[in-house]
N, C-alpha and C positions, 0 to 999 in steps of 0.2 A: 689857243683858239681851234675850234673844230673847223675841220676842212668839209665836213657835211653834217647834215641833221637828218634824223627820223622824227617825224612829228605826228601827233594825235590830235585830230580836231572833234569836237563835240558839234553836232549839227543841231539846228533848230528843232528837228523832230526827234532828237535823242539819240540818233545813230552816231557811229563814229566813223571817222575817215582817216586812213593811215598814208602817209606820203614820205617822200624824201627829197631833199633839196641842198643846194650849197650855199644858198642865201636865204636864211629863214625869215627875216623881215620883208623881204621882197615877195616871197612865196605867200606869207600870210596875207599881206596887202592884195596880191592878186586874187586870193580865196575871198578875200572881203568884198571885192569888186566884182565877184561873179565870173571871173576870167580865168582861173586856174583849172577848174575841173568842171564837168557837166554834173557829177554827183552832187558836189557841194552847191553849185550854182541853183540847184532846185531845192535846197535845204538851208538857206541863209536865214539869219545869220549863224555864222559859226564862231566858236571860240576855241583857243590853243588849250588843250587838256594836258599836254606832255610834249617835251621836246628833248630828245637824246642826242647829245653830241657823238659824232662818230669820227674815226681817224681819216676816212677817205670815203670816195664814192662807192667802191666795191662793198665796203662794210655797210654802208648805209643802205644800199640795194638788198644786200642779204637779211639785214635786220627788218627791213620793211617787209620783206617775202615772209 
């Protein structure tokens, strides 16, 4: 199992949002509730476009950047 994730969301306006997390399900839930990011909150609904498993937090931060 991955220790961290890099994810890509497609927003309602067609834009993309990239983030990283250690708990993908919880993070996606928070995005859906409009509580994870001001960017995605103003572009709901969002859908998961891609999720990449990462071996650790450092790798996830590097990949997100």
